N, C-alpha and C positions, 0 to 999 in steps of 0.2 A: 850111571843112567840119570838123566835129568828129568825132573817132574814133567809129565805130559800135559798138565793143565796150564802150563806157562808158555809164553812166547819169548823169544830170545833175540838179542842183537849180536852182530859180529864183534862188538866191543865187550861182550860178556856181561851185559845187564839182562835182567829178566823182568817180565811184567805179568801180573795176574789181574784179569778183569773181575772186579767185585760187583756188588749190586749198585744200581743207580749210576752207572757210568764212571765209577771211581776205580782206579787201578792202583795196585800195590807194586812198587818198583824196588828191585834189589840187585845185587851182583851175584854171579853164579859161583858154584863150588869150584869150577875151574879157575876163575879169577882169584878166589880166596886162596887156593892152593898155590897159584903162581906168585901172589903177593907175599905170602907168609903172614906173620903176625901183624894184624892191623892195629895201629897205634893212634890214628887220628882220622876223622872224617870231616870234610868241609861240605856242608849241605845248604841248599837254598832255604829261605824262610817261607813260612806259610803265606800264600797269596802271590808268590812269584810265579811268573809265566815261564813254562818250559816249551821248547821247540823240539820236535822229533829230530834225533841225531845231534842236537845241540848240547854243548857242555853244560852241566848243571852243578858240578862240584869236583872234589878231589878226595881220593883215598890215599892215606899214607901208611906204609908198612915199614917194617924193619929193613926191607930190601929196596923199596922204591916209592915214588909218588906217581900215581896214575890219575888221569882225568876220568870223570864219570860222564856218560852221555845218556840223554833221555831216550827211552824207547818210544815215547809217545808225547804228543803235544798236549798241553793243558795247564791248569793252575794247581800249584801245590796246596793240597787241602790239609795235610798233616806231615810232620817230620817226626821220625822215630827218635825221640829224645834219649831213649835207652841206649841206642848205638852211638849217639854223640857222646854221652857220658861214659859209656863202657864199650869202646869199639871192638873189643875181642869177641863180643856177642856175634858179630858178623862171621868170624872164623868158626864159631861153634855151631851156628844155625843160619847159614846163608839164605835158606828158603823158608825159614820160620821166623823166630824172634829177631833175626838179623836183617829184616827188611829195612829199607831206607826212607821211602816216601810213600805217601798216598797222593794221587794226582787225579783231579777232575778232568777226565778226558774230553778234548775238544771234538775229535772226529774218530769214531770207531773204525772207519775204513783204514786208518793208519795201521791197524793191527795186521792188515794184509801185507805190509812191508816187512814184517818180522818173521823169524824162523820158528818152525815147530820144534818140539824136542828132538824128533828124528833128524831134522835138517841141522840142528845145532850139534847133535852128536856126530853127524857126518863131518861137519866143519872141524870139530875137535880131532877127529880121526885123520883128517888131512893135514898137510904141512902148511896150510895157508893161514892159520890163526896166529 
């Protein structure tokens, strides 16, 4: 069961709206399980502009390298240096300490393009993910 206070993308990223229009972005437990042990993260720098559904980095695991896609448009306000230095934190806590970025959201209406936890759970239950 995925946290209900988050919104999700079909590429398995999540976003949580914090105060002041800042969003926290990460990858889902499903993504973490699919990837296996994460060994490297390539993330954008503070101040970089993200576009909803645009690529913003890569995650490398013992199994594969996967692209990361932004759930929301905005400017990177903070990068979680902890996961850059110790990528396995994402495996241990994808919805907690393993967050990737904080983003200053450009347009809150973009959240309507994302899935709720129930919709994301249904996607995972189907064969289309």
